[in-house]
Phi, psi and omega in degrees: 000127178250125182254163175200139184294318182226028180259108184295336182264003174288159180301312179222158177210156175246140183268353181162164182299119177065020183254312185200141174233126178248137168255120192248017181259324184300138174288154177300337178277352180293147178288127185303314182295323181286323177298314179295323179292320178297317180297318180292317178297323178294317180295318179297318180299318182295318183289314179299321184265006180052048181274127182284145175288142177290165176299151184295146175288128181242348180264177186274000178067005176249303181269346179193152178225157180260005186217158173256006179270130180210167178284157178300152186287349179196174182299319180300313178293327178294319180296318179293322180297316177299313182298330182274346183274087188298321181293320179290319177300319178297323181295327180259356180089128180302323180296317179294315182295321178301315181292316180300313180298319180300312181298310186288327176295318177296318177298317181295319180300317179295321180298311185287344179255013180257137174265124181271163176300323179298317179294321179297313180294323182285321192241345186304319182300339181274355182245000000 
């Protein structure tokens, strides 16, 4: 997780001492309870393993970044990263993660094989 005090594109940011903490990666369609559980499990893992926080993000995350750590570029890569993270899978239970991955992989497969209205409107005339 990369933080930044006033950088809207950082993973998380604080708006001031003791005032507000934002987690900025979860999509609006994400289940709130699952998002909260993931954040808490990640924080617990960091504390238990005494992992230092990376330096705060000071650039705008568009023209420049301060880190080489980033979230996976898409759902497919994110699902593979989750499946490979043994410690995280154990924290949520292998059975739960297995079911979650099955549903999301099927969803991703349907998405990548679907032609959207935008694609039809944009490209159909060329074929």
